[in-house]
KEKE-3310 file (N, C-alpha, C; in steps of 0.2 Angstrom, whole numbers, plus 5000, padded with zeros to 4 digits):
npx = (5439:5428:5412:5403:5388:5372:5372:5386:5387:5377:5386:5397:5391:5387:5398:5404:5395:5396:5410:5407:5399:5406:5415:5408:5404:5416:5417:5408:5408:5422:5418:5408:5418:5425:5415:5414:5426:5425:5417:5422:5433:5427:5421:5434:5440:5441:5432:5437:5434:5427:5441:5447:5438:5440:5453:5453:5444:5450:5462:5456:5451:5463:5469:5460:5461:5475:5476:5470:5468:5465:5458:5466:5455:5448:5460:5462:5453:5460:5470:5466:5458:5469:5478:5469:5470:5482:5482:5474:5480:5491:5486:5481:5493:5498:5487:5490:5501:5499:5491:5500:5510:5504:5501:5512:5524:5531:5542:5545:5547:5544:5532:5538:5551:5558:5556:5564:5579:5577:5577:5590:5600:5597:5601:5615:5619:5617:5623:5637:5634:5626:5615:5600:5589:5580:5575:5565:5561:5548:5549:5543:5548:5538:5535:5539:5544:5550:5561:5564:5578:5579:5584:5588:5591:5577:5576:5582:5573:5563:5577:5582:5571:5571:5585:5582:5571:5576:5586:5580:5574:5584:5590:5602:5617:5616:5628:5637:5629:5631:5646:5644:5637:5646:5656:5649:5642:5632:5622:5618:5605:5599:5597:5588:5576:5560:5557:5571:5587:5604:5614:5626:5622:5610:5604:5600:5589:5591:5584:5594:5597:5587:5578:5570:5566:5573:5585:5589:5600:5600:5610:5621:5639:5643:5641:5646:5647:5634:5630:5637:5628:5617:5621:5623:5609:5605:5613:5609:5596:5600:5601:5589:5584:5576)
npy = (6120:6119:6113:6103:6102:6099:6099:6098:6084:6078:6081:6069:6059:6057:6058:6046:6037:6038:6036:6022:6019:6020:6011:5998:6002:5999:5986:5981:5985:5979:5965:5968:5968:5955:5949:5954:5951:5936:5933:5939:5929:5918:5916:5915:5906:5888:5881:5876:5867:5870:5871:5879:5890:5896:5901:5911:5919:5923:5929:5941:5946:5949:5959:5969:5975:5979:5989:6000:6012:6012:6020:6023:6016:6004:5997:5985:5977:5974:5968:5957:5951:5950:5939:5931:5928:5923:5911:5903:5902:5896:5883:5877:5875:5864:5857:5853:5846:5838:5829:5827:5819:5806:5799:5790:5790:5778:5769:5757:5742:5738:5728:5728:5732:5721:5710:5712:5715:5700:5692:5696:5693:5680:5677:5679:5668:5658:5660:5656:5643:5639:5632:5640:5646:5661:5675:5689:5700:5712:5728:5722:5708:5702:5692:5696:5693:5677:5665:5649:5639:5626:5616:5618:5612:5607:5614:5626:5634:5638:5642:5653:5661:5662:5668:5681:5687:5688:5699:5710:5709:5713:5723:5722:5714:5697:5691:5699:5701:5686:5688:5699:5692:5680:5688:5694:5684:5684:5686:5676:5668:5674:5666:5659:5665:5662:5661:5666:5664:5664:5664:5666:5676:5685:5701:5716:5728:5746:5763:5777:5777:5771:5755:5746:5732:5716:5705:5687:5672:5656:5641:5641:5636:5640:5652:5666:5665:5665:5678:5685:5684:5690:5701:5707:5708:5719:5727:5727:5737:5747:5761:5763:5765:5775)
npz = (5858:5843:5843:5832:5831:5824:5810:5807:5813:5803:5792:5796:5794:5781:5776:5781:5775:5762:5760:5761:5752:5742:5741:5739:5727:5722:5723:5717:5705:5703:5702:5690:5681:5682:5678:5662:5658:5661:5650:5639:5638:5636:5623:5617:5622:5626:5638:5652:5665:5680:5685:5677:5677:5689:5688:5679:5686:5697:5689:5683:5696:5701:5691:5693:5705:5704:5694:5701:5714:5729:5745:5762:5772:5764:5762:5770:5766:5752:5753:5759:5750:5740:5747:5748:5736:5729:5739:5733:5719:5724:5728:5714:5709:5717:5715:5702:5702:5710:5700:5690:5695:5698:5686:5676:5662:5653:5643:5633:5624:5609:5599:5585:5586:5595:5588:5577:5583:5589:5579:5572:5582:5582:5565:5568:5576:5569:5557:5563:5566:5576:5587:5593:5602:5605:5614:5617:5628:5636:5647:5658:5659:5652:5638:5620:5608:5601:5595:5589:5582:5571:5577:5589:5606:5614:5628:5627:5624:5636:5643:5635:5640:5650:5656:5649:5657:5670:5666:5662:5676:5685:5676:5671:5664:5664:5666:5672:5683:5689:5690:5701:5712:5714:5721:5731:5744:5750:5742:5734:5736:5724:5714:5719:5716:5709:5690:5688:5679:5681:5670:5659:5645:5643:5640:5647:5638:5634:5634:5633:5649:5654:5656:5644:5641:5639:5630:5627:5624:5621:5620:5612:5612:5625:5638:5634:5622:5619:5624:5612:5603:5608:5610:5596:5590:5599:5594:5581:5582:5590:5583:5584:5596:5603)
capx = (5437:5421:5405:5401:5383:5369:5376:5391:5385:5375:5391:5399:5386:5386:5404:5404:5389:5399:5414:5405:5396:5411:5417:5403:5402:5421:5418:5403:5415:5427:5412:5406:5424:5427:5409:5417:5433:5424:5411:5427:5435:5422:5422:5440:5444:5436:5429:5440:5430:5430:5447:5447:5435:5443:5459:5448:5441:5457:5464:5451:5451:5472:5469:5457:5464:5481:5475:5465:5469:5462:5460:5466:5448:5448:5465:5462:5450:5464:5474:5462:5456:5473:5480:5466:5473:5489:5481:5470:5486:5496:5482:5480:5499:5499:5484:5491:5509:5498:5490:5506:5514:5500:5501:5519:5525:5536:5544:5542:5551:5537:5534:5544:5559:5560:5556:5569:5583:5578:5580:5598:5604:5595:5605:5622:5620:5614:5630:5642:5634:5625:5608:5598:5585:5581:5569:5566:5556:5547:5550:5540:5548:5534:5539:5537:5546:5554:5562:5567:5583:5577:5590:5590:5587:5571:5578:5584:5567:5565:5583:5584:5568:5573:5588:5578:5567:5583:5591:5577:5572:5590:5591:5607:5619:5616:5635:5639:5627:5636:5651:5643:5636:5651:5658:5645:5640:5624:5617:5618:5599:5594:5596:5580:5570:5556:5560:5576:5592:5610:5619:5627:5619:5605:5607:5595:5588:5590:5584:5597:5598:5579:5577:5564:5566:5580:5587:5594:5600:5600:5611:5627:5644:5644:5636:5649:5644:5626:5629:5638:5622:5612:5622:5621:5603:5603:5616:5604:5591:5603:5598:5582:5581:5575)
capy = (6118:6120:6110:6103:6101:6095:6100:6094:6076:6076:6080:6066:6055:6057:6057:6039:6033:6042:6029:6016:6017:6021:6002:5996:6002:5999:5980:5980:5986:5974:5959:5967:5968:5950:5945:5955:5946:5929:5932:5938:5922:5912:5917:5916:5901:5884:5879:5869:5868:5873:5876:5884:5896:5901:5903:5917:5923:5926:5934:5946:5950:5953:5963:5974:5976:5981:5994:6003:6016:6014:6025:6019:6014:5998:5992:5980:5974:5975:5964:5951:5949:5948:5935:5924:5925:5921:5906:5899:5900:5892:5877:5878:5873:5860:5851:5851:5843:5828:5827:5824:5814:5801:5795:5790:5787:5774:5768:5750:5741:5738:5722:5729:5733:5714:5705:5713:5711:5691:5690:5699:5688:5673:5676:5679:5661:5653:5660:5655:5635:5635:5631:5643:5651:5667:5676:5697:5703:5718:5729:5719:5704:5698:5688:5700:5689:5672:5661:5643:5637:5619:5610:5618:5610:5610:5616:5633:5639:5639:5645:5659:5667:5665:5672:5688:5689:5689:5703:5714:5712:5714:5728:5720:5708:5691:5686:5702:5696:5681:5691:5700:5685:5676:5692:5696:5678:5685:5688:5668:5665:5678:5661:5653:5667:5659:5664:5668:5659:5667:5661:5672:5678:5691:5708:5722:5735:5752:5769:5779:5774:5765:5748:5744:5725:5714:5699:5682:5666:5649:5636:5642:5633:5644:5659:5673:5665:5666:5683:5688:5684:5693:5709:5706:5708:5725:5732:5729:5740:5752:5768:5766:5764:5783)
capz = (5851:5841:5842:5827:5831:5821:5803:5808:5813:5797:5788:5798:5793:5774:5772:5783:5769:5757:5759:5762:5745:5735:5742:5738:5721:5719:5723:5711:5697:5702:5698:5683:5678:5682:5673:5656:5659:5659:5643:5633:5639:5633:5614:5611:5625:5628:5645:5657:5671:5688:5688:5674:5680:5696:5685:5676:5692:5699:5685:5686:5703:5702:5684:5693:5708:5704:5691:5706:5717:5735:5752:5768:5774:5763:5760:5772:5762:5745:5756:5760:5742:5737:5749:5743:5727:5731:5739:5727:5713:5726:5727:5709:5708:5720:5714:5696:5704:5712:5697:5684:5699:5699:5682:5674:5657:5652:5637:5633:5619:5603:5595:5579:5589:5599:5580:5573:5588:5588:5569:5571:5584:5577:5560:5570:5579:5561:5551:5567:5565:5583:5585:5598:5604:5607:5618:5618:5633:5639:5653:5664:5659:5647:5631:5615:5603:5603:5592:5590:5576:5567:5578:5594:5610:5618:5635:5625:5623:5644:5646:5635:5643:5660:5656:5647:5662:5674:5664:5663:5681:5688:5673:5673:5662:5670:5664:5674:5688:5691:5695:5707:5716:5717:5724:5737:5745:5752:5733:5731:5735:5720:5709:5719:5715:5701:5685:5687:5678:5681:5665:5653:5638:5644:5641:5644:5631:5634:5630:5639:5656:5656:5654:5640:5640:5637:5625:5628:5619:5624:5615:5609:5616:5631:5638:5632:5616:5618:5624:5608:5598:5612:5608:5588:5593:5600:5589:5575:5582:5593:5582:5585:5603:5608)
cpx = (5429:5418:5404:5393:5376:5369:5379:5391:5383:5380:5395:5398:5388:5394:5407:5401:5394:5405:5413:5402:5400:5416:5415:5403:5410:5421:5411:5404:5419:5421:5410:5413:5427:5421:5411:5422:5430:5420:5417:5431:5433:5422:5428:5442:5439:5435:5436:5438:5432:5437:5449:5444:5436:5449:5455:5447:5445:5462:5461:5451:5459:5473:5466:5460:5471:5482:5470:5467:5466:5464:5463:5462:5446:5454:5465:5459:5453:5467:5472:5463:5464:5478:5476:5467:5478:5489:5480:5477:5489:5492:5482:5488:5499:5494:5485:5497:5505:5496:5494:5509:5507:5501:5510:5519:5531:5538:5547:5544:5543:5540:5539:5551:5561:5558:5562:5576:5583:5580:5588:5601:5603:5600:5614:5624:5619:5622:5636:5641:5631:5618:5606:5592:5583:5576:5569:5560:5554:5549:5548:5541:5542:5536:5534:5539:5552:5556:5567:5571:5581:5578:5592:5587:5580:5571:5580:5577:5566:5570:5583:5577:5569:5578:5586:5575:5573:5586:5587:5573:5577:5592:5600:5611:5619:5626:5638:5635:5630:5641:5650:5640:5641:5656:5656:5637:5633:5619:5615:5610:5595:5593:5591:5575:5567:5555:5566:5583:5598:5614:5620:5621:5611:5608:5601:5595:5587:5588:5588:5600:5590:5581:5571:5561:5572:5578:5590:5594:5604:5603:5618:5632:5646:5640:5639:5648:5638:5626:5630:5634:5618:5616:5623:5616:5601:5608:5611:5599:5594:5599:5592:5579:5582:5569)
cpy = (6116:6113:6108:6103:6097:6094:6095:6087:6074:6074:6072:6059:6052:6055:6050:6033:6032:6035:6024:6013:6017:6013:5999:5996:5999:5990:5979:5980:5981:5965:5961:5967:5961:5947:5949:5950:5937:5926:5934:5933:5916:5910:5914:5907:5895:5882:5874:5868:5871:5875:5880:5890:5900:5902:5911:5922:5925:5931:5939:5950:5953:5959:5969:5978:5982:5987:6002:6006:6017:6018:6021:6012:6007:5994:5985:5975:5970:5969:5955:5947:5945:5942:5931:5924:5921:5913:5901:5899:5895:5883:5875:5874:5868:5855:5849:5846:5836:5825:5823:5818:5806:5797:5796:5786:5785:5771:5761:5749:5738:5732:5721:5727:5722:5709:5704:5711:5703:5690:5692:5694:5679:5671:5678:5673:5659:5654:5657:5647:5634:5637:5633:5644:5658:5672:5683:5696:5710:5721:5725:5712:5698:5695:5693:5695:5682:5667:5655:5641:5629:5615:5611:5615:5611:5615:5622:5638:5644:5644:5652:5663:5668:5669:5679:5689:5692:5696:5709:5715:5718:5720:5727:5715:5700:5688:5693:5700:5692:5682:5694:5696:5682:5681:5695:5688:5680:5685:5680:5667:5669:5671:5659:5658:5664:5663:5665:5662:5664:5664:5666:5671:5680:5696:5712:5726:5741:5758:5774:5775:5770:5759:5746:5738:5723:5707:5694:5677:5661:5644:5635:5637:5634:5651:5666:5671:5666:5673:5689:5688:5689:5701:5711:5710:5716:5730:5734:5735:5745:5760:5770:5766:5773:5785)
cpz = (5850:5840:5835:5825:5825:5814:5805:5809:5806:5793:5788:5795:5786:5772:5776:5775:5761:5754:5758:5754:5740:5735:5739:5729:5719:5718:5718:5704:5694:5700:5693:5678:5677:5676:5665:5654:5656:5651:5637:5632:5635:5626:5614:5616:5627:5635:5649:5662:5674:5689:5684:5675:5685:5694:5683:5683:5695:5695:5685:5690:5703:5698:5687:5699:5709:5698:5694:5711:5724:5741:5756:5771:5771:5759:5764:5769:5755:5748:5756:5753:5739:5739:5748:5738:5728:5732:5736:5720:5716:5726:5719:5707:5709:5718:5706:5697:5704:5706:5694:5691:5700:5692:5679:5666:5657:5645:5638:5626:5614:5602:5588:5580:5591:5593:5577:5578:5589:5582:5570:5574:5583:5571:5561:5571:5573:5558:5558:5567:5572:5582:5592:5598:5606:5610:5619:5624:5634:5645:5658:5664:5655:5641:5625:5609:5605:5598:5593:5583:5576:5573:5585:5600:5614:5624:5633:5626:5630:5646:5642:5637:5647:5660:5654:5653:5668:5671:5664:5671:5686:5684:5673:5669:5665:5669:5673:5682:5693:5693:5702:5712:5717:5720:5731:5740:5747:5748:5733:5730:5729:5714:5712:5718:5707:5697:5684:5684:5677:5678:5662:5648:5638:5645:5641:5641:5635:5630:5636:5644:5657:5653:5652:5638:5640:5632:5629:5623:5623:5620:5610:5615:5623:5632:5636:5626:5613:5619:5616:5604:5601:5609:5601:5588:5592:5595:5582:5575:5586:5592:5582:5591:5605:5610)
residu = (UNK:UNK:UNK:UNK:UNK:UNK:UNK:UNK:UNK:UNK:UNK:UNK:UNK:UNK:UNK:UNK:UNK:UNK:UNK:UNK:UNK:UNK:UNK:UNK:UNK:UNK:UNK:UNK:UNK:UNK:UNK:UNK:UNK:UNK:UNK:UNK:UNK:UNK:UNK:UNK:UNK:UNK:UNK:UNK:UNK:UNK:UNK:UNK:UNK:UNK:UNK:UNK:UNK:UNK:UNK:UNK:UNK:UNK:UNK:UNK:UNK:UNK:UNK:UNK:UNK:UNK:UNK:UNK:UNK:UNK:UNK:UNK:UNK:UNK:UNK:UNK:UNK:UNK:UNK:UNK:UNK:UNK:UNK:UNK:UNK:UNK:UNK:UNK:UNK:UNK:UNK:UNK:UNK:UNK:UNK:UNK:UNK:UNK:UNK:UNK:UNK:UNK:UNK:UNK:UNK:UNK:UNK:UNK:UNK:UNK:UNK:UNK:UNK:UNK:UNK:UNK:UNK:UNK:UNK:UNK:UNK:UNK:UNK:UNK:UNK:UNK:UNK:UNK:UNK:UNK:UNK:UNK:UNK:UNK:UNK:UNK:UNK:UNK:UNK:UNK:UNK:UNK:UNK:UNK:UNK:UNK:UNK:UNK:UNK:UNK:UNK:UNK:UNK:UNK:UNK:UNK:UNK:UNK:UNK:UNK:UNK:UNK:UNK:UNK:UNK:UNK:UNK:UNK:UNK:UNK:UNK:UNK:UNK:UNK:UNK:UNK:UNK:UNK:UNK:UNK:UNK:UNK:UNK:UNK:UNK:UNK:UNK:UNK:UNK:UNK:UNK:UNK:UNK:UNK:UNK:UNK:UNK:UNK:UNK:UNK:UNK:UNK:UNK:UNK:UNK:UNK:UNK:UNK:UNK:UNK:UNK:UNK:UNK:UNK:UNK:UNK:UNK:UNK:UNK:UNK:UNK:UNK:UNK:UNK:UNK:UNK:UNK:UNK:UNK:UNK:UNK:UNK:UNK:UNK:UNK:UNK:UNK:UNK:UNK:UNK:UNK:UNK)
# end
């Protein structure tokens, strides 16, 4: 095998240096391409903070390395960059999901809907000659609207409030809950919870399957009649529960 000699060594060194310079030049080109992309993006897209800038860097690297062919000598470097790109992208996705899970969006009954439902329930009872109190609570059991007819007993105010609170908390009609407790003696202590009143007349208010509040009536000549009044209140606003 022939020896290369000094000139051959020089050729070998020069070739190595040339490959190194090519790799460096390509890295510099990549940096310049990313900078150009960032300048163009900043002119047309508002700043999104550090996460937005990281996205732009990842996009620039991926675009540059995807459009160029490289030799085997720097293939490992390319794969390293691409792996880092995928890893950074995965971190962004996980971070965005975590942020989305931290904030919940809930539906709740408004004052307008609560007032209209209470007024409709009161009108239904008044037409029947029943002197009642009507309470509407939000999803947390807080009172949103309360009406008491002129001749309703003082106790009906608290009774209607507690029925509504019970229906909102258990997300079920108080009449239905009475039947469930009768069949399951182990649930009998539910009535001992502060603020609960397991008597007919309380109904949850739903948007789809989500409970956004409850309405309850007290003072009619029976829990089933109280429930009829509450149903009349819900029927009044049913088309607006979206």
